C-alpha positions as CSV (number, residue, x, y, z in Angstrom):
1,X,122.9,37.9,82.4
2,X,123.0,37.8,78.6
3,X,126.0,35.9,77.1
4,X,125.3,36.6,73.5
5,X,123.0,39.2,71.8
6,X,122.5,39.5,68.1
7,X,120.5,42.5,66.8
8,X,119.0,42.6,63.3
9,X,121.9,40.8,61.7
10,X,122.1,40.7,57.9
11,X,124.7,39.0,55.7
12,X,124.6,38.4,52.0
13,X,127.0,36.4,49.9
14,X,127.4,36.8,46.1
15,X,127.8,33.8,43.8
16,X,128.2,35.3,40.4
17,X,125.1,37.4,39.9
18,X,123.1,35.4,42.5
19,X,122.7,36.9,46.0
20,X,122.3,34.5,48.9
21,X,121.0,35.8,52.2
22,X,122.9,33.9,54.8
23,X,121.5,36.1,57.6
24,X,118.2,37.9,57.1
25,X,117.4,40.2,60.0
26,X,118.4,37.8,62.8
27,X,117.8,38.8,66.4
28,X,118.5,36.5,69.3
29,X,119.5,36.7,73.0
30,X,121.3,33.7,74.7
31,X,121.6,33.7,78.5
32,X,124.8,32.8,80.4
33,X,125.0,29.0,80.9
34,X,122.7,28.3,77.9
35,X,123.0,25.1,75.9
36,X,121.7,26.0,72.4
37,X,121.6,24.2,69.1
38,X,121.3,26.1,65.8
39,X,119.6,23.8,63.3
40,X,119.3,24.4,59.5
41,X,119.7,22.6,56.2
42,X,122.9,23.2,54.3
43,X,123.0,26.9,53.4
44,X,120.4,27.8,56.0
45,X,122.6,30.2,57.8
46,X,123.6,28.3,61.0
47,X,127.4,28.3,60.3
48,X,127.3,32.0,59.3
49,X,125.5,32.9,62.5
50,X,127.9,30.9,64.6
51,X,130.9,32.5,62.8
52,X,129.4,36.0,63.2
53,X,128.9,35.4,67.0
54,X,132.5,34.2,67.2
55,X,133.9,37.2,65.3
56,X,135.1,35.1,62.4
57,X,132.7,36.8,60.0
58,X,131.4,40.4,60.0
59,X,127.7,41.1,59.3
60,X,126.7,43.5,56.6
61,X,124.6,45.2,59.2
62,X,123.3,44.7,62.7
63,X,125.1,44.3,66.0
64,X,126.7,41.5,68.0
65,X,127.4,41.6,71.8
66,X,129.4,39.1,73.9
67,X,128.8,39.6,77.6
68,X,127.5,43.1,77.0
69,X,130.5,44.2,74.8
70,X,129.8,45.0,71.2
71,X,132.2,43.1,68.9
72,X,131.1,43.5,65.3
73,X,132.9,46.9,65.1
74,X,136.2,45.8,66.7
75,X,139.5,45.8,64.8
76,X,141.1,42.4,63.8
77,X,143.6,42.5,66.6
78,X,140.9,43.3,69.2
79,X,138.8,40.4,67.9
80,X,141.7,38.0,68.0
81,X,142.3,39.0,71.6
82,X,138.6,38.6,72.5
83,X,138.5,35.1,70.9
84,X,141.7,34.1,72.6
85,X,140.5,35.1,76.1
86,X,136.7,34.5,76.0
87,X,135.7,32.0,73.3
88,X,136.5,28.3,72.7
89,X,136.0,26.9,69.2
90,X,135.3,23.2,68.3
91,X,135.3,22.5,64.6
92,X,134.1,19.5,62.5
93,X,137.6,18.9,61.2
94,X,139.2,18.9,64.7
95,X,142.0,21.3,63.5
96,X,144.6,19.7,65.7
97,X,148.3,20.4,65.0
98,X,149.5,17.0,63.7
99,X,153.1,17.3,64.9
100,X,152.1,18.1,68.5
101,X,150.9,15.6,71.1
102,X,147.5,15.8,72.7
103,X,149.0,17.7,75.7
104,X,150.9,20.1,73.5
105,X,147.8,20.8,71.4
106,X,145.9,21.7,74.5
107,X,148.8,23.7,75.9
108,X,149.1,25.7,72.6
109,X,146.3,28.2,73.4
110,X,147.7,28.8,76.9
111,X,151.2,29.3,75.4
112,X,149.8,32.1,73.2
113,X,148.1,33.5,76.2
114,X,151.4,33.7,78.0
115,X,150.7,31.1,80.7
116,X,153.9,29.8,82.3
117,X,155.1,26.4,81.1
118,X,154.6,24.5,84.4
119,X,151.1,25.9,84.9
120,X,149.9,25.1,81.4
121,X,151.3,21.6,81.6
122,X,149.5,21.0,84.8
123,X,146.2,22.5,83.4
124,X,146.5,20.5,80.2
125,X,146.8,17.2,82.1
126,X,143.9,18.1,84.3
127,X,141.6,18.9,81.4
128,X,142.6,15.9,79.4
129,X,141.7,13.7,82.4
130,X,138.4,15.6,82.6
131,X,137.5,14.8,79.0
132,X,138.4,11.1,79.5
133,X,141.9,11.1,77.9
134,X,144.1,10.3,80.9
135,X,147.1,8.3,79.8
136,X,146.8,9.5,76.2
137,X,148.4,12.9,76.6
138,X,151.6,12.0,74.8
139,X,149.9,10.6,71.7
140,X,150.0,12.4,68.3
141,X,146.6,13.0,66.6
142,X,147.4,10.3,64.0
143,X,147.6,7.7,66.7
144,X,144.2,8.6,68.1
145,X,140.7,7.7,67.0
146,X,138.3,10.4,65.6
147,X,136.5,10.5,68.9
148,X,139.7,10.9,70.9
149,X,140.9,13.7,68.6
150,X,137.6,15.5,69.0
151,X,138.0,15.3,72.8
152,X,141.4,16.8,72.5
153,X,139.8,19.6,70.5
154,X,137.2,20.1,73.2
155,X,139.9,20.1,75.9
156,X,141.8,22.8,74.0
157,X,138.6,24.8,73.6
158,X,137.8,24.8,77.3
159,X,141.2,24.6,79.1
160,X,141.2,28.4,79.6
161,X,137.6,28.3,81.0
162,X,136.1,30.5,78.3
163,X,132.6,31.9,79.0
164,X,131.4,30.7,75.6
165,X,132.1,27.6,73.4
166,X,131.0,27.6,69.8
167,X,130.9,24.2,68.0
168,X,130.3,23.8,64.3
169,X,129.0,20.3,63.4
170,X,131.2,18.7,66.1
171,X,129.8,15.2,65.6
172,X,129.8,15.1,61.8
173,X,132.9,12.8,61.6
174,X,131.9,10.6,64.6
175,X,129.9,7.4,64.9
176,X,126.7,7.6,66.8
177,X,128.1,6.1,70.1
178,X,131.1,8.5,70.1
179,X,128.8,11.4,69.2
180,X,126.6,10.6,72.1
181,X,129.6,10.5,74.4
182,X,130.8,13.9,73.1
183,X,127.4,15.5,73.7
184,X,127.2,14.0,77.2
185,X,130.6,15.6,77.8
186,X,129.3,18.9,76.6
187,X,126.3,18.7,78.9
188,X,128.5,17.8,81.8
189,X,130.8,20.8,81.2
190,X,127.8,23.1,80.7
191,X,126.5,22.0,84.1
192,X,129.8,21.9,86.0
193,X,131.3,25.1,84.7
194,X,128.2,27.0,83.6
195,X,129.9,27.5,80.2
196,X,127.5,28.7,77.5
197,X,127.4,26.3,74.5
198,X,126.1,27.2,71.0
199,X,126.2,24.2,68.6
200,X,125.5,24.4,64.9
201,X,124.2,21.0,63.6
202,X,121.7,19.2,61.4
203,X,122.0,16.1,63.4
204,X,118.7,15.3,65.3
205,X,120.5,13.3,67.9
206,X,122.6,16.4,68.8
207,X,119.5,18.6,68.8
208,X,117.9,16.3,71.4
209,X,120.5,17.3,74.0
210,X,119.8,21.1,73.6
211,X,118.0,23.1,76.3
212,X,117.0,25.5,73.5
213,X,116.6,24.7,69.8
214,X,116.8,27.5,67.2
215,X,115.8,26.4,63.7
216,X,116.8,28.5,60.7
217,X,115.8,28.5,57.0
218,X,117.2,30.8,54.3
219,X,118.9,32.9,56.8
220,X,115.9,33.5,59.0
221,X,114.9,32.1,62.4
222,X,111.7,30.1,61.9
223,X,111.5,28.4,65.3
224,X,112.9,29.0,68.8
225,X,112.0,26.2,71.2
226,X,112.8,25.6,74.9
227,X,113.1,21.9,75.4
228,X,114.1,19.3,78.0
229,X,117.5,17.9,77.2
230,X,117.9,14.1,77.3
């Protein structure tokens, strides 16, 4: 089954009198359980495509489908509900709430979803253990390394078992060893839970883990390669 379908997406930004085509007639299908990297130089369109798939940006034209449901024409409230229930986000800057502990950061999404306190506490501890943070659940982000903070962000993204995880430059603030550990974790979660991963990156090390590599340039797809992950 198709997890994500994009049909003839176009998106243009205006910088003064200059027009920049972030998406230029982009069409892709991504199957359920896929592990895909979007690669492009800065300004090539990968983040715009990722944000459009996640409903954070709207295309000027074209259509986006998540699990067969068209989302580009949804209202803001409907999009927010879709993201809450179906999509996990991992950002370059971690985006953790600094006054909350690791466990509380992970619980936050479930709290918004209306999950009971006892259940979300139990699930948060389980997922923190799964991402290698057992024993660190009561630490604040400021008391954790960058790699540990990113693992909290991953735990938060996957705790509700979303069908789709979108990651934008998730290794950009990590050293190479920590980045490899994070990518190995992504691969493990992809295999174990059959979660679809789409990762925007310009890091060749990250690309080597992908089962499918989509290269973009000036808002267009210029290469779409099936490859063996490391």
